[in-house]
LOSE-580765 format. One line per 10 residues: number of its first residue (from 1); their letters; for each residue x, y, z of C-alpha. Coordinates in Angstrom, 3 decimals. Example, Ala and Ser with C-alpha at 12.3 -4.5 7.8 and 13.67 -1.06 7.14 Angstrom:
<pts>
1 = AS = 12.300 -4.500 7.800; 13.670 -1.060 7.140 .
</pts>
This chain:
<pts>
1 = XXXXXXXXXX = -16.936 -26.011 -17.342; -18.383 -26.572 -20.918; -19.666 -23.076 -22.593; -17.592 -20.668 -19.806; -15.487 -17.961 -20.399; -11.632 -18.079 -19.978; -11.810 -15.412 -18.144; -14.216 -17.504 -15.672; -12.689 -20.778 -15.746; -9.127 -18.956 -14.663 .
11 = XXXXXXXXXX = -11.127 -17.349 -11.820; -12.713 -20.746 -11.022; -9.095 -22.824 -11.007; -7.687 -19.705 -8.923; -10.518 -20.113 -6.502; -9.791 -23.804 -6.165; -6.415 -23.171 -5.298; -6.945 -20.392 -2.860; -9.782 -22.863 -1.212; -6.980 -25.733 -0.942 .
21 = XXXXXXXXXX = -4.085 -23.603 0.309; -5.850 -21.559 2.953; -7.475 -24.470 4.082; -3.739 -26.158 4.475; -2.232 -23.184 6.233; -5.643 -23.207 8.531; -5.541 -26.995 9.455; -1.663 -26.627 10.172; -2.153 -23.227 12.611; -5.582 -24.270 14.588 .
31 = XXXXXXXXXX = -5.067 -28.409 14.679; -0.994 -28.903 14.787; -0.320 -25.517 16.057; 1.904 -24.870 13.515; 2.429 -21.199 11.491; 3.255 -21.804 7.922; 2.256 -18.300 6.670; 1.140 -14.800 8.915; -2.124 -14.192 9.518; -2.010 -11.277 7.921 .
41 = XXXXXXXXXX = -1.146 -13.017 4.774; -3.316 -15.797 4.905; -6.249 -12.799 5.528; -4.970 -11.718 2.018; -5.693 -14.798 0.304; -9.144 -15.310 2.195; -10.143 -11.531 1.322; -9.208 -12.701 -2.673; -11.262 -15.825 -2.168; -13.929 -13.906 -0.736 .
51 = XXXXXXXXXX = -13.631 -11.568 -3.429; -14.206 -13.980 -6.326; -17.111 -15.564 -4.862; -18.771 -12.401 -4.673; -18.131 -11.593 -8.233; -18.931 -15.572 -8.944; -21.152 -16.963 -6.513; -21.478 -20.516 -7.987; -17.925 -20.751 -6.678; -18.739 -21.198 -3.782 .
61 = XXXXXXXXXX = -18.265 -24.720 -1.986; -19.092 -26.295 1.168; -15.844 -26.503 2.365; -14.689 -22.813 1.477; -13.034 -20.946 4.324; -15.535 -18.789 3.956; -18.232 -20.378 5.065; -16.731 -22.060 8.123; -14.786 -21.129 11.148; -11.614 -22.327 12.180 .
71 = XXXXXXXXXX = -10.817 -26.012 12.068; -11.847 -29.481 14.301; -11.307 -29.756 17.694; -8.157 -31.663 19.038; -8.488 -35.048 19.930; -7.166 -34.671 23.448; -10.145 -32.760 24.736; -13.878 -33.252 25.055; -16.042 -31.864 22.550; -18.693 -28.901 23.696 .
81 = XXXXXXXXXX = -21.752 -28.320 21.071; -22.537 -24.454 21.238; -26.353 -23.609 21.952; -25.826 -20.881 19.415; -23.035 -21.145 16.889; -19.903 -19.011 17.368; -19.534 -17.161 14.247; -16.412 -15.233 12.837; -16.322 -11.938 10.800; -15.601 -11.360 7.425 .
91 = XXXXXXXXXX = -12.721 -8.696 6.755; -12.842 -5.221 4.821; -9.317 -4.076 4.528; -10.851 -0.351 2.709; -13.340 2.473 2.597; -14.594 1.260 0.097; -14.940 -2.372 1.522; -16.799 -1.136 3.783; -19.728 1.119 1.862; -19.701 -2.096 0.073 .
101 = XXXXXXXXXX = -20.857 -4.229 3.488; -23.366 -1.530 4.268; -24.637 -1.531 1.041; -25.000 -5.178 1.183; -26.541 -5.233 4.446; -28.852 -2.570 3.704; -30.402 -4.071 0.478; -30.700 -7.502 2.464; -32.732 -5.597 5.030; -34.504 -3.402 2.675 .
111 = XXXXXXXXXX = -33.720 -0.558 4.956; -30.986 1.899 6.231; -29.301 0.757 9.371; -28.265 4.306 10.306; -31.752 5.604 10.086; -34.567 4.821 12.778; -31.987 3.105 14.904; -34.729 2.316 17.411; -35.600 4.377 20.569; -34.234 2.804 23.600 .
121 = XXXXXXXXXX = -35.554 2.589 27.452; -32.750 3.378 28.651; -30.077 6.458 27.990; -27.079 4.667 26.985; -26.291 6.114 23.961; -27.687 9.736 23.935; -29.622 11.927 26.699; -32.820 11.165 24.508; -32.983 7.481 24.383; -32.209 7.189 20.914 .
131 = XXXXXXXXXX = -29.782 3.907 20.130; -26.960 4.413 18.342; -27.135 2.540 15.028; -23.600 0.453 15.210; -21.009 -0.276 17.985; -16.978 -0.406 17.782; -14.739 -2.517 19.256; -10.850 -3.192 19.023; -10.715 -6.615 17.514; -8.220 -8.525 19.975 .
141 = XXXXXXXXXX = -5.440 -10.854 18.146; -6.115 -13.308 20.931; -8.419 -17.424 20.703; -12.284 -16.845 20.785; -13.932 -18.626 24.294; -16.965 -19.733 25.045; -17.919 -19.011 28.934; -20.904 -20.836 30.554; -22.316 -19.978 34.269; -24.609 -22.103 36.096 .
151 = XXXXXXXXXX = -26.597 -20.356 39.029; -24.219 -17.547 39.192; -20.610 -19.881 38.694; -18.287 -20.738 35.717; -18.699 -24.336 35.135; -17.584 -24.980 31.255; -15.396 -22.854 28.929; -14.922 -23.834 25.508; -12.820 -22.883 22.023; -15.160 -21.902 19.034 .
161 = XXXXXXXXXX = -13.640 -24.734 16.681; -15.621 -25.140 13.916; -18.439 -23.029 15.039; -20.449 -25.898 16.156; -18.574 -27.818 18.434; -15.488 -26.831 20.243; -12.979 -27.928 23.006; -13.427 -28.107 26.539; -10.795 -25.749 28.267; -12.059 -25.746 31.032 .
171 = XXXXXXXXXX = -9.246 -25.984 33.356; -7.166 -24.188 31.498; -9.518 -20.803 31.779; -9.779 -21.240 35.394; -6.105 -20.241 35.428; -7.017 -16.853 33.576; -7.825 -14.204 36.774; -9.652 -12.021 34.225; -12.284 -14.608 33.975; -14.384 -14.227 36.789 .
181 = XXXXXXXXXX = -15.241 -17.979 38.832; -18.618 -16.583 40.073; -20.824 -13.905 39.230; -21.134 -10.283 41.089; -24.586 -10.966 43.359; -27.656 -9.497 41.856; -27.628 -6.545 44.216; -23.979 -5.443 43.417; -24.672 -5.940 39.650; -28.399 -3.967 39.972 .
191 = XXXXXXXXXX = -26.087 -1.112 41.301; -23.393 -0.742 38.839; -25.722 -0.704 36.114; -27.681 2.112 37.839; -24.337 4.253 38.379; -24.715 3.454 34.178; -27.656 4.939 33.881; -29.266 1.541 32.906; -32.661 0.194 34.876; -31.943 -3.344 36.713 .
201 = XXXXXXXXXX = -35.219 -3.788 36.506; -35.274 -4.532 32.926; -32.625 -7.269 33.233; -32.740 -10.920 34.614; -29.287 -10.592 36.909; -30.011 -13.914 38.487; -30.044 -16.361 35.231; -29.934 -20.016 35.923; -27.776 -20.552 33.279; -25.654 -17.746 31.080 .
211 = XXXXXXXXXX = -23.608 -18.252 28.265; -20.915 -15.052 27.277; -18.126 -14.815 24.638; -14.714 -13.054 24.225; -11.562 -13.151 23.809; -8.109 -14.511 25.360; -5.023 -13.254 25.014; -1.636 -12.364 26.279; -0.233 -8.978 26.905; 2.791 -7.281 24.801 .
221 = XXXXXXXXXX = 4.984 -7.024 28.103; 3.978 -10.872 29.017; 5.531 -11.724 25.387; 8.678 -10.513 25.643; 8.917 -12.046 29.258; 7.857 -15.593 27.777; 10.248 -15.125 25.003; 13.240 -14.136 27.171; 12.693 -17.529 29.300; 12.333 -19.278 25.835 .
231 = XXXXXXXXXX = 15.943 -17.750 25.059; 17.557 -18.341 28.142; 16.552 -22.153 27.674; 18.085 -22.085 24.024; 15.009 -22.434 22.457; 13.656 -20.399 19.449; 11.071 -17.552 20.448; 7.735 -17.382 19.716; 6.366 -15.417 16.833; 3.333 -13.714 18.202 .
241 = XXXXXXXXXX = 1.630 -13.245 20.827; -1.653 -14.923 19.693; 0.104 -17.962 19.326; 1.491 -18.354 22.546; -2.546 -17.228 23.818; -4.072 -20.003 21.547; -1.166 -22.764 22.734; -1.435 -21.934 26.269; -5.328 -22.935 26.108; -5.007 -25.484 24.078 .
251 = XXXXXXXXXX = -2.312 -27.467 26.142; -3.652 -30.467 27.428; -1.562 -29.448 31.093; -3.336 -26.621 32.621; -0.115 -25.533 34.964; 1.398 -24.206 31.166; -1.600 -22.263 30.636; -1.237 -21.116 34.313; 2.615 -20.272 34.098; 1.289 -17.673 30.965 .
261 = XXXXXXXXXX = -0.154 -14.758 32.780; -3.171 -14.458 30.150; -5.557 -11.714 29.957; -9.286 -11.676 28.529; -12.031 -9.553 27.349; -15.555 -10.379 27.288; -17.799 -9.149 24.578; -21.006 -10.846 24.015; -24.048 -12.306 26.046; -25.641 -15.172 24.492 .
271 = XXXXXXXXXX = -28.318 -15.684 27.114; -31.504 -13.355 27.128; -31.564 -11.362 29.786; -33.907 -8.791 28.204; -31.160 -6.626 27.189; -32.136 -5.024 23.406; -29.025 -3.596 22.234; -25.403 -4.324 22.004; -24.023 -1.525 23.808; -25.974 -3.009 26.621 .
281 = XXXXXXXXXX = -24.552 -6.424 26.987; -20.896 -4.711 27.414; -22.401 -2.178 30.348; -24.043 -5.517 31.261; -21.351 -7.729 31.530; -19.233 -5.219 33.362; -21.861 -4.851 36.025; -21.742 -9.153 36.484; -18.148 -8.913 37.069; -16.671 -9.604 33.270 .
291 = XXXXXXXXXX = -13.605 -7.543 32.325; -14.512 -5.646 29.022; -12.547 -3.124 26.945; -12.721 -0.016 27.704; -12.303 1.422 24.578; -15.239 -0.141 22.751; -17.940 2.321 22.226; -21.305 3.069 20.297; -21.063 4.973 16.909; -23.794 7.664 15.868 .
301 = XXXXXXXXXX = -23.302 6.906 12.463; -20.720 5.051 9.644; -18.504 7.877 9.740; -17.750 7.638 13.634; -17.490 4.086 12.810; -14.875 4.532 10.325; -13.196 7.264 12.348; -12.953 4.863 15.381; -10.801 2.582 13.109; -8.746 5.538 11.861 .
311 = XXXXXXXXXX = -8.041 6.442 15.267; -6.979 3.474 16.365; -4.825 2.922 13.571; -2.467 5.661 14.714; -2.389 4.631 18.423; -2.528 0.741 17.969; 1.176 0.813 19.363; 0.106 2.401 22.657; -2.040 -0.657 23.720; -0.396 -2.948 26.006 .
321 = XXXXXXXXXX = -1.617 -5.789 23.851; -2.134 -6.547 20.186; -5.195 -5.757 17.921; -5.054 -6.214 13.872; -8.475 -3.810 13.147; -12.048 -2.882 14.812; -15.070 -4.533 14.552; -18.495 -2.740 13.479; -21.507 -4.186 14.863; -25.318 -3.217 14.100 .
331 = XXXXXXXXXX = -26.085 -1.787 17.485; -29.978 -3.379 17.382; -29.987 -6.887 18.383; -33.292 -7.433 16.681; -31.923 -6.148 13.380; -28.710 -8.201 13.940; -30.691 -11.153 14.170; -32.673 -10.612 11.381; -29.743 -10.028 9.207; -28.905 -13.500 10.140 .
341 = XXXXXXXXXX = -25.646 -15.405 8.873; -24.075 -15.751 5.532; -21.480 -18.563 5.060; -19.266 -18.016 8.111; -19.974 -14.624 9.472; -23.071 -13.064 10.770; -24.128 -10.309 7.653; -24.758 -7.427 10.230; -21.103 -7.432 11.738; -17.360 -6.729 10.064 .
351 = XXXXXXXXXX = -13.821 -6.469 11.042; -12.205 -3.168 9.605; -8.461 -4.614 9.384; -5.722 -2.643 9.671; -3.543 -2.039 6.968; -1.128 -5.670 6.658; 1.893 -5.658 7.588; 2.350 -8.560 4.790; -0.019 -9.346 1.422; -0.197 -11.808 -1.413 .
361 = XXXXXXXXXX = 0.396 -10.101 -4.744; 0.896 -11.471 -8.157; 4.886 -10.520 -9.726; 4.489 -9.229 -13.083; 7.667 -9.041 -14.246; 11.595 -8.777 -12.826; 13.496 -5.816 -14.282; 16.913 -4.852 -13.420; 18.542 -1.673 -12.121; 21.955 -0.638 -12.312 .
371 = XXXXXXXXXX = 23.044 1.152 -9.302; 25.176 4.076 -8.440; 28.275 1.415 -7.844; 27.158 -0.406 -10.714; 25.322 -3.547 -9.205; 22.635 -4.872 -10.939; 19.761 -5.306 -8.691; 16.588 -7.174 -10.103; 13.350 -5.640 -8.965; 9.755 -7.310 -8.835 .
381 = XXXXXXXXXX = 7.139 -5.674 -10.838; 3.905 -6.106 -8.617; 0.126 -5.963 -9.557; -0.628 -2.956 -6.845; -1.229 -3.676 -3.376; -1.139 -2.458 -0.091; 0.909 -3.202 2.493; 1.689 -1.193 5.635; -1.099 1.286 4.783; 0.246 2.462 1.464 .
391 = XXXXXXXXXX = -0.186 0.631 -2.227; 3.044 -0.468 -3.656; 4.070 -2.337 -7.381; 7.847 -2.401 -6.621; 9.698 -4.838 -3.981; 13.666 -5.643 -4.167; 14.775 -8.973 -4.746; 18.393 -8.249 -3.783; 20.111 -10.452 -6.615; 19.920 -13.527 -8.279 .
401 = XXXXXXXXXX = 21.011 -15.767 -5.550; 17.780 -14.218 -3.234; 15.919 -15.180 -6.340; 16.890 -19.009 -6.180; 16.344 -19.109 -2.518; 13.080 -18.179 -3.208; 12.760 -19.922 -6.142; 10.727 -17.434 -7.736; 9.282 -16.683 -11.458; 7.847 -14.088 -13.383 .
411 = XXXXXXXXXX = 3.490 -14.651 -12.691; 3.935 -16.240 -9.237; 1.735 -15.583 -6.254; 3.882 -13.940 -3.313; 3.830 -12.850 0.010; 5.012 -9.332 0.375; 6.051 -7.811 3.964; 6.674 -4.389 5.053; 7.991 -3.444 8.604; 8.376 -0.388 9.617 .
421 = XXXXXXXXXX = 10.678 1.930 7.211; 12.344 -1.209 5.136; 11.473 -1.176 1.624; 8.751 -4.231 0.491; 10.764 -7.608 0.181; 9.189 -10.540 -0.943; 9.525 -13.258 1.610; 7.713 -16.129 0.191; 6.404 -17.991 -3.300; 3.164 -19.263 -3.296 .
431 = XXXXXXXXXX = 3.621 -22.549 -5.466; 0.731 -23.985 -4.985; -0.952 -21.365 -6.977; 0.865 -21.852 -10.034; -0.888 -22.571 -13.483; 1.760 -23.252 -15.647; 2.102 -19.971 -17.601; 4.832 -18.896 -15.120; 8.341 -18.305 -16.241; 11.703 -17.803 -14.897 .
441 = XXXXXXXXXX = 14.050 -15.483 -14.915; 17.751 -14.746 -15.682; 20.023 -12.011 -14.600; 21.039 -10.220 -17.863; 24.617 -10.903 -19.607; 25.098 -7.767 -20.124; 24.603 -4.106 -18.645; 21.142 -2.958 -19.512; 22.479 0.681 -19.474; 25.855 0.566 -21.607 .
451 = XXXXXXXXXX = 26.229 -3.468 -22.900; 29.281 -4.352 -20.738; 30.002 -8.009 -20.114; 28.116 -8.474 -16.270; 30.439 -9.810 -14.135; 29.684 -11.579 -10.518; 31.184 -10.637 -7.321; 29.970 -13.068 -4.971; 26.605 -12.579 -4.571; 26.547 -9.430 -6.546 .
461 = XXXXXXXXXX = 26.509 -9.224 -10.542; 28.062 -5.929 -11.323; 28.892 -3.453 -14.888; 32.419 -3.702 -14.689; 32.361 0.079 -16.469; 33.788 2.589 -14.179; 31.937 5.265 -16.022; 28.602 3.583 -16.669; 27.126 3.815 -13.327; 28.374 7.556 -12.919 .
471 = XXXXXXXXXX = 27.226 8.537 -16.529; 23.559 6.569 -15.852; 23.298 8.684 -12.623; 24.015 11.843 -14.189; 21.538 11.028 -17.426; 18.548 10.867 -14.537; 20.063 14.282 -12.880; 19.710 15.834 -16.264; 16.514 14.502 -17.428; 15.333 15.767 -14.089 .
481 = XXXXXXXXXX = 16.634 19.457 -14.163; 15.452 22.825 -14.876; 16.163 23.193 -18.670; 14.596 19.458 -18.946; 11.331 18.082 -17.244; 12.030 20.804 -14.476; 10.898 18.340 -11.885; 11.156 20.173 -8.471; 12.072 18.103 -5.355; 13.481 15.263 -7.333 .
491 = XXXXXXXXXX = 17.443 16.435 -6.833; 20.506 13.972 -6.942; 19.713 13.122 -3.438; 16.273 11.670 -3.922; 17.238 9.922 -7.438; 20.244 8.197 -5.972; 17.919 6.849 -3.313; 15.232 5.688 -6.214; 17.833 4.098 -7.966; 19.615 2.466 -4.947 .
501 = XXXXXXXXXX = 16.422 0.843 -3.660; 15.151 -0.190 -7.376; 12.159 2.166 -7.778; 13.616 3.583 -11.095; 15.975 1.846 -13.684; 15.622 4.918 -16.289; 13.947 8.198 -16.533; 11.613 6.595 -18.334; 10.538 5.049 -14.633; 10.111 8.353 -13.253 .
511 = XXXXXXXXXX = 6.426 8.718 -14.597; 5.850 5.031 -13.303; 6.150 5.978 -9.686; 3.632 5.592 -7.285; 3.609 7.403 -3.836; 2.910 3.896 -2.170; 6.506 3.123 -3.759; 7.943 6.533 -2.972; 6.648 6.263 0.836; 8.090 3.153 1.599 .
521 = XXXXXXXXXX = 11.183 4.969 1.807; 12.868 5.054 5.135; 12.368 8.604 6.408; 10.168 9.771 3.293; 6.680 9.962 4.417; 3.811 9.827 2.716; 2.854 13.440 2.550; 6.085 14.134 0.798; 5.544 10.876 -1.568; 2.642 12.178 -2.609 .
531 = XXXXXXXXXX = 3.808 15.777 -3.338; 6.794 14.238 -5.423; 4.583 12.143 -7.661; 1.942 15.279 -8.074; 4.729 16.934 -9.077; 5.483 14.248 -11.819; 2.492 14.289 -12.574; 2.399 17.923 -13.312; 5.304 17.992 -15.351; 4.638 15.609 -18.110 .
541 = XXXXXXXXXX = 4.327 17.939 -20.733; 7.391 19.954 -22.042; 7.953 21.774 -25.474; 9.941 19.990 -27.652; 13.152 21.718 -27.344; 13.014 20.834 -23.524; 12.239 17.078 -24.823; 15.390 16.732 -27.345; 17.265 18.455 -24.748; 15.990 16.006 -21.543 .
551 = XXXXXXXXXX = 16.887 12.857 -23.177; 20.451 13.019 -23.060; 21.867 12.966 -26.356; 25.601 13.716 -26.395; 26.481 16.961 -27.389; 22.859 18.343 -28.034; 23.061 21.120 -25.220; 19.575 23.616 -24.715; 20.748 25.753 -27.680; 21.356 22.605 -30.169 .
561 = XXXXXXXXXX = 17.864 21.425 -28.732; 16.214 24.553 -30.311; 17.409 24.770 -33.085; 16.925 21.149 -33.796; 13.156 22.029 -32.932; 12.349 24.611 -35.130; 14.788 23.380 -37.981; 12.530 20.590 -38.982; 8.469 20.229 -39.360; 6.649 17.741 -37.094 .
571 = XXXXXXXXXX = 3.156 16.434 -37.561; 0.585 17.528 -34.571; -2.290 17.374 -33.345; -3.478 19.518 -30.856; -0.912 21.332 -30.318; 0.935 18.091 -29.085; 3.370 16.288 -31.387; 3.440 12.028 -30.798; 6.550 10.927 -29.938; 6.386 8.369 -32.060 .
581 = XXXXXXXXXX = 6.513 10.689 -34.771; 9.658 12.504 -33.527; 11.515 9.216 -33.632; 10.778 8.519 -37.266; 11.706 11.980 -38.402; 14.975 11.785 -37.076; 15.366 8.471 -38.045; 14.792 9.523 -41.517; 17.270 12.357 -41.422; 20.582 11.982 -42.910 .
591 = XXXXXXXXXX = 23.641 13.382 -41.857; 23.579 15.993 -44.389; 20.273 16.806 -43.248; 21.268 17.340 -40.198; 24.535 18.893 -40.933; 22.155 22.014 -42.616; 21.274 22.902 -39.044; 23.358 26.260 -38.406; 26.051 25.380 -35.819; 25.717 21.816 -36.110 .
601 = XXXXXXXXXX = 28.813 20.166 -37.490; 29.810 16.455 -38.596; 30.565 15.358 -34.576; 27.521 16.753 -33.630; 24.966 15.300 -36.144; 26.793 11.878 -36.364; 25.800 11.617 -32.804; 22.120 12.683 -32.630; 22.185 10.510 -36.166; 23.205 7.534 -34.118 .
611 = XXXXXXXXXX = 20.849 7.853 -31.070; 17.816 7.491 -32.768; 19.020 4.657 -34.724; 20.099 2.608 -30.985; 17.362 0.016 -30.208; 17.681 1.122 -26.702; 17.087 4.311 -27.034; 13.888 3.601 -29.338; 12.197 1.420 -26.630; 12.871 4.205 -24.097 .
621 = XXXXXXXXXX = 11.335 6.753 -26.504; 8.335 4.471 -26.141; 8.168 4.102 -22.609; 8.167 7.930 -22.055; 5.003 8.009 -24.338; 3.243 5.452 -22.473; 4.014 6.785 -19.134; 2.345 9.744 -19.898; 5.252 12.249 -21.327; 3.561 14.741 -23.733 .
631 = XXXXXXXXXX = 5.567 16.823 -26.269; 4.266 20.416 -27.355; 5.168 21.491 -30.645; 7.563 24.994 -31.560; 5.588 28.040 -31.969; 6.538 28.971 -35.399; 8.328 32.731 -35.498; 7.303 35.235 -38.214; 9.906 35.554 -40.843; 12.431 38.152 -39.622 .
641 = XXXXXXXXXX = 10.926 37.526 -35.999; 12.196 40.745 -33.696; 14.669 38.698 -32.163; 15.734 37.125 -35.288; 19.588 36.918 -34.785; 19.876 38.071 -31.521; 21.379 35.866 -28.650; 20.145 36.584 -25.078; 21.789 35.147 -21.628; 19.455 35.099 -18.596 .
651 = XXXXXXXXXX = 21.284 35.436 -14.690; 19.144 36.041 -11.611; 16.028 35.380 -10.568; 13.229 36.836 -12.680; 10.127 37.946 -10.586; 7.416 37.702 -13.756; 8.237 34.195 -15.101; 10.992 31.533 -14.561; 14.379 31.483 -16.567; 12.886 28.539 -18.813 .
661 = XXXXXXXXXX = 9.626 30.820 -19.441; 12.194 33.580 -20.618; 14.241 31.268 -22.500; 11.210 30.037 -24.919; 9.616 33.668 -25.675; 13.254 34.526 -26.712; 13.458 31.561 -29.511; 9.560 32.137 -29.913; 10.433 35.634 -31.091; 13.386 33.999 -33.676 .
671 = XXXXXXXXXX = 16.296 34.683 -30.824; 18.748 32.598 -29.506; 18.965 32.005 -25.259; 22.209 30.717 -24.492; 23.606 29.669 -21.256; 27.031 31.277 -21.243; 28.330 35.045 -21.895; 30.823 35.499 -25.238; 31.636 38.474 -27.457; 28.576 37.037 -29.660 .
681 = XXXXXXXXXX = 26.291 37.407 -26.810; 23.980 40.602 -27.572; 21.641 40.422 -24.303; 22.838 39.775 -20.735; 19.176 39.979 -19.212; 20.088 40.772 -15.476; 17.724 39.609 -12.672; 17.825 39.539 -8.678; 21.339 38.251 -7.504; 22.860 37.849 -10.878 .
691 = XXXXXXXXXX = 25.729 35.872 -10.825; 29.216 35.496 -12.499; 27.727 36.265 -15.990; 27.012 39.499 -14.743; 30.670 40.549 -14.182; 31.715 38.529 -17.435; 29.366 40.437 -19.493; 30.477 43.677 -18.217; 34.280 43.219 -19.084; 33.647 41.935 -22.541 .
701 = XXXXXXXXXX = 31.046 45.080 -22.943; 27.991 42.726 -23.714; 24.583 45.308 -23.110; 23.102 44.642 -19.770; 19.415 44.676 -19.308; 17.419 44.439 -16.455; 13.961 43.001 -16.520; 11.646 45.832 -16.600; 13.506 46.468 -19.840; 13.594 42.628 -21.164 .
711 = XXXXXX = 9.726 42.740 -20.801; 9.486 46.056 -22.759; 11.389 44.370 -25.506; 9.140 41.386 -25.663; 5.982 43.363 -25.791; 7.033 46.332 -28.161 .
</pts>
């Protein structure tokens, strides 16, 4: 639109494409019984559209999926107009979403929901009769239905349809044993209410007409039985229990529904029978003979409502049926009605969905990782998305053939799935959401590690150099080692797994790891993933000597790195050296400059000189800087430091400091800290459990001191 910012114009176009695509998916699923995309992935698209419409209310259109429910009635069924509109729920996926929902609701009502929830006349919630502010239900993954009773007898059942008009599926619902064909007699209902501490005199237990609502679903056990029958007939198995339940109820032949042992819970009374609270309705439904979910319950505060969802997120697999979240409802019916409806959903209720096993996101880049065998694996770098309870940013694409099969381009919106402990996979590309700014990806012709020409072996692209993958792996081990960045917990086995799954392609990627990406690895729990990422974050700052050692310059060991660090001047601010300045200074150094450093000969100088002029290495250093790596300026030893010209070797464990800290202290005082014992060694510092260096020092006559003597020398 004229005068609209570029960002808003793009957001408007995105919303339009989302509306069209969601409507297409929903029509296929609800009208034609065809599932083109998983319900979870569709939910993710709906949530994205909902958020856009929240940010830009003028984007809302009458045909938006956020403004209506389900689809049109099937032509084969009679139409049923609902007395009161059947709504659906808006979705929340995080505590932040839930907080935002409650804030919007309370802002609309002009009052807090959790305070002054009303004084009930029954003791259904607390012993003093105070009503709980919220009611929590398990969100059954089934088909919403409405049931009508006249003079206590079931006369009609219908689907939700578009919320105003549904489909008459009475004959099919009659086959569901959980749905009573007649209500419990009033005296039996009254007795049941008394047992539940409710006064039956307050309610109309013999209404001329009663309308209730609930859900029809299929148990996991029945789902498995039906699929076994499908396989015996040579037919394709059904995708999920919900599809069977919905398809069974919407069959024109009731015999099909009768052959599938459907179940049903009721959760809402539309007719006014004297109830004031939603939890009353559940107790009344049970008294009238309906099957209700025994796990639903009131919540005394908002935190308890959130805890209900967390509890069932951990235990959902133990249920006999599928649930995809919980529902939080304002318990006070008068307050619920006052809040009204926005779009397709009541303001005073929300579905708090479980972490989706599928979600949608955008592929922002594709990078290539070289594995232990030399195989080149393309990996999607994605906009962060929560899948299966973890936030991920990477997904393997396997090989070039898989990218071709998917038709994937950089910039595409994709469906990402994760089942169990399987690494996240890109399963579908939503080409309908393309904007024209996407671009194709090609596998590199040369190995990104050593530049060798890539060869194809079937579907696999591989670096033919036998030493490439091994050197690459060893370089990563070296980077995380004690003498370098000292990342505890990141040993060879962990690095191998991160390499093989495409989570890292070089050392710079280590600093960009997210806990969710690591937790996605099989047998790598969320806690251990968080611990590793926390350890990495705490080890981003190292001394200049350690940094020069860590980056893996050929022939540059710990001692050479320490000599380089103290032989040249590096500008620093606040004690930190900019990594870009390190690059510039070394690029200015000539071979002669480098050879003037003690113990650096032509071969070592040539290696250092060439390393800082290799574009691949310069880019690597830039990525280290962008990942948050920091370099400390070396402390300057005073001229004629107390350890000047002396060489120390450390062995065994020290109680007062780590060996690496001890080496730094020696160097700060002008000494050298070597890894090997020789006749030039002045002191061997022997800690607890010294190794073979101790025996060698003894044989060579090197002076051996303990930690106590070493500390005296440092502080003397």
